[in-house]
N, C-alpha and C positions, 0 to 999 in steps of 0.2 A: 252227767253228775254221778262218784263213784257213790256203791250201794253203801251204808253203814253199815258195819260189821260191828257184832255185840262180840267184846273179847270177855277173856275167862276171870272169875276172880284174881285168879294168881298174876296174870297180864295187868289187869287193872290195879293192882296191889304195886307192881314195878315199876308203871306208869308214875302212881305218886312218888313213888322213894325218887327214881331219877328226876321226877320234874324237881321235885326239892331239891335234889343235888344239883341242877341246871339254876336253878332261883337262886340260890347261895351265891354262887357265882354271879349270879347276875345284880345281888344286891353288892358283891364286889369293886364291881365295876364302877357302880354308882358312889363307893366311897373312897374308889381312886380319883376318880372325875372329880370328886370332894378338895382330896389333898394337891392334886394337879390344880387348881381354881384357886387354892388359898395355901401357894408355896410359903415358907419362912423367908422370903425373901421378893423385892417388887418387882414387877416385870413388864416390858412393853407389850402389847397385843402380837409380835411377831414371837418373841419369846414362850408368851404363852400358846402359841399354836406349833411353837417346839414342844412344848412340854406335853401337847394332845398326842404330838407323833412320839413323844419317849411313851405316852400311857399306851397307844398302840401295840407299841413295840414290845409290851412289857404283857399286855393281854396275852399276844400271842408266844411271848416265851414261857408264861403261866400257865396257860393250855398245855403248851409241848413239852415242858419239864413234866408235868401233872400226867399228861397220858403217854407219856413215853416213859412214864417210870415200869421198872420192873425189875426187882432184888434178886429173882427169880434166873431170872436170863438179860443182865443188864446188857444196854446196849451204849453206845456213844452218843451223844445228845450234841447239836449245835446251838443252845439258846443266846448266845451272842455276835453279835453281827450289825454289820447296817443299819438294818430294819430291826432289828431288837437291841438296842443302846443299853449298859449302865457299868455303874462302877467306875467311869472315866477307862472304859474298855480300851484296850491299845489297837490301832488302824492298823500294826504289822501282822496281827494275830491270828491265827484261827483257833475257835477255843472249842474242847470237847469234853463233856459235864459226864459220869457214867454214877449210878448211885451203885452204894455198898452195905453190906452188912456185915452182922457179927458171924463167924464161926465158918466162912464160907470162905473159899480156897479163888485165886484167878489168876488167869494168862494174859498179858498184854504182849500183843505182838505184831509186827508187818514191817514195812520196808522204810531205811531211813530216806528221806528225800535232800535237796541239798540246800533247805532253806537255813537261813542263820543259826536260829537254837528250836531245839524242841525238847521240854522239860514237862516235867512230871510233877505233881501234887498231891495228896493225900490229907483232905482235912476233917474232923471229928465231925461236923457238920457244917452250916451254911452261914452268913452273916445278916445281922442282926441289926435293928437300933441300939440293941443293947452293947453289942461289940462283935470281934471278929473271931473264928474258930480258930484251932490249934491246929499248927502243921504237925501231922503223924509219919508224914516223910514228903522229901523235895529234894529233888534234883534233877539235871537234865542228862541228856545222851551220852555223855562222857563217863558217867556210870554205867553203863550197859557194854554187853560185850556184842561188838556190829561185825557181823559179817563182811566180808568184802564184795557181796551183793548187794548190800546196805540191809538185809536182814537183819531183827532182833528179837527174841522173846524175855518178859521177864514176868517172872511168877512168884506172887505173893497172899498171903492169907492170914491165917489167927493169929501168927508170931508178931504179924504188928499192933496187938491188941484193936483192933477195928471193931467200931459199936455199931447198933443199927441207927444211920443218916449221915452215916460218913457218904464222902463225895471225892470220886477220883478228877481231878482237872490235867487235864493235856492241854498244852500252847506251843502250838507253831508259829513261831516268827520268824517274817522275810525282812530281810535286809535289801534287797534287790526285787521289786516288784516285779519286774518286767524278764528277770533269767532262771531267779529260784526256783525251783518245783516241789511242788509239798509233795512227800512222799503216802505212804496208806499203814491203818492202825485200825485194830480193834482189839475189841476185849469180850474174854469168855469166862466164865464160871464155871470153875472145872468139876467142880461137886455135882450141878446140876446138868451137865452136858449130856445131850442125847434124851434128855426129858420131855415130853411136849409142855408146853403152855398151857395151862389152866381154861377151860371153856370161859367166853362171856357168860357175865350174871349181874345185876342189877346192883346188887350192894356193890361192887369193886368200883364198879363206874360211878356210882352215885358219889361215892367216896372221892372219886379221882375228881369227880369237882370242886368238892370243898376244898381238897388239897390246891388246886389252883386256885380259889379264892385266897388261901390263907398266903401263899405264894406273891398271890399281885398287892395282895395290901400290907404286905409286908416287907416286901422290896421299897418300895418309895419313901415310906420313912425311914429305912435302912441309910440311902444314899442320901437323904437328907443330913443325915447323923453323921454320915461317914468324915467326912469334908469336915466337918466342925473339930472332931476329932486331933485332926493332920494338918490338915494343910491351910485354914482360916487361922491356925494359934500361931502361923508365920506372919510377920510385918509384908502388909501389901507393897508389889511390885519388889519383891528379894525373892528367892531360889537357896534352899537349903542345900546343907555339905552333902552330895552322895552319900545314902544309906541304905541297908538293907530295909526293903520294902517291906512298909508295914501289912500282914496280915499276906506277905507274898513269899515268893522262891529267894532261896538257900541263896542263888546262885544270879539273884536281880541283884542290882543298886537299883538306885533312884533320887530322884533331886525333884522338890513337889514346891509349890509357889501359888498365888493368884496374884494377877493385875486387874489395875485401874487405869483405863487410856483414855479415859473422858477429858472432851478439852479443858485446857486451863485459859482462862479468860480468852476463850474462843480461838485459840491455837491447838491444834492437833496436837498428840502427843503418841512416841514409839518406843519401843521397848527392845534395846538391844543386848540379845544373850549371847555371850563371847564364852565357848569352851571348849578345851584341848581336844583332837580327835584321838580316840583313847585305843593304843594298839593291843591292850590286855581285854577288848571287850568283841567281839565280833558281831555284836547287835550292837548298836546306838542309836538314840531316835529320839527325838521331842514332840511334843503334841500341847493342844488346846483343847480345853474341854469348855464348856457352857456350866452355866452354875445348877443346872440340874444334873451336875457330876457326872456327865457324858460326853464322849467326842460329838464335837461338829462335823459340819458336811469333809470328810475327809477323800472323798471319791471325785468331787467334783471343781474344786477347792483345795487350796494346798496349805491346810491346817495342822498338817505334822508333816515330819522329815525323818528319814533317817540319815544316818552316817553315806549312804549308798547313795542315796539322793541330795548330797549337799555338797556343796563348792568347799573346799578346804584350802585354806588361804597358806604363800610362803610359809609362813611361818610355825604351820600346825593349827592353827587355830581353826575352829567353824564359829563363824559371825552370824546368826540369824534375825532379823528384825521383824519385831510381831508389830504390825499395823492393821488401819481402818482401811490403807490402799496401800500399792505397791511401788517401794521408790524407786524401783526399775532393777533389781538385781534378784537373782534366783533364790537367795536363801531366805524372801520373805514370808512369812508365816502368817494366812491372812485370816484374821479375828472372826471374819463370817459375819458382820454386822453384831458381834459381842462387843463391847467397849469393856466390860467386864466379864471377867471367866478367872479359871486354873491351868496352871500350867505345870506339865509334867514332864522330864527329862529321863529315860530308861538305860541301863547298860547290861546287856545278858550275855550270859556263859563268859563270865568273869572268871578270869586268869590269876584274881589276887584282890582282896580289898582293897575300893577305891577310897581316895582322900579328898581332900579339900581341894587338890594342886590340879585334882581331875573334874572339877566339877566348874558349875559354870560361874560369870558372871556378870550381873546386870546393871546396865545402865538405862534410865528416863530419858529422853530427851525431844525437843521439839521436831515436829516429825520434819518442817524444811530443815531443821540440822544434821539428819539422818549421815548425809553424804561425808559430814566432817568426821566421824566416829568411824568409820571404817576406810584403816588405809591401805583398806586390798577393791576398792570400790571398782577401779578400772577392770579390773578380773575379775568380776561379780557380777557388771552390768549382764542384762537379758534384753533381751527386742520382743517386740510386742508378738511377735510369729513363733519365737522361740518358747513362748510362756505359753502359748496357744498349744502347741508341740507338746508340751511338760503336762499342760492338763489331762489331755487326749491319752498321753503317757500313761496317768493315775486311772482313769477309766478303763484302759484295756487293763493294767495292771489288777486291781480289782475284779475284773470279768476273769480274769484267768483262774483265780482262786476261789470265787465267790459259791461256795455251798448256805443252802438256811432250810 
């Protein structure tokens, strides 16, 4: 048994300070657990288990965001992925965040990959249950001077009127998971380049626990509230005309809605979403989300699809079927045991404003009548073995790009 060592009074005081910080985060975990166990909607046992997976990812993300926080020497943090979902996260995106502050100058540089979109956004704060932050800047890499070798650099600073709490968000978005390659990207604060980071001290570490606590207990109410402002205001089983995404990018349009595909008089239901293949947007996709307002399993189930992954019919339309089981077509979107959920379509890197003609049409029909509403059903059919291969490709595609 190790001999007990008597610590100095200064070390004992530091231990108390740090323990108080850790306790604050432990209290936040208990509060977050209470919020998940008492959501503002009815859940099944399976959905509650999903909620606790969401909680675990939120704990992970809160710790990561708080302890990677560094306004003196910012780094790009990847806080949202299949193990830490939030805010109806895009299955096709790699997200990077960095904290900014007032009076500082920055350089974002890298080499452009072959992904469908690379976009940049600076927001003047974070999302909260009271509302969304304002975009200070929002654009995609078409606004950058990208060299022949793919290299680029963007320098910015006080001219943007940055304030403490501003956040840079970078999204690298795939259309073809199997062939597109992500690039490289980094951020450096220019006015602190070459300056060593401060040594460890108890007070900053204790403060980081407090920041993580606030992030955690703020995150869950925020994403309870956000869909109420937009998604659930729409009639059930409808999708909106494409419009600029609320709180999102100027170069992204979206269509949002929520569905209810519970059986009617014992008859299973399906939703058919018909949308034109849009030549004005190199990235076009659809996804399903749970009532936790997060993506569902997109790695092992086909709960999302990009245009590259979709069957486009001879008339230029893409016809998706959202249902609990596969009607035998390539464009089936699996509800993953979520008879109620949210739906979102995205178009990114758009060359023009989209209109209702670019948007989706929706039909809800009995599942056993789906074939009657698919004029190109024969061309869209898929065998069991081909479906298995399709899921394997999703698993490989996620593994190719995964960082966490």
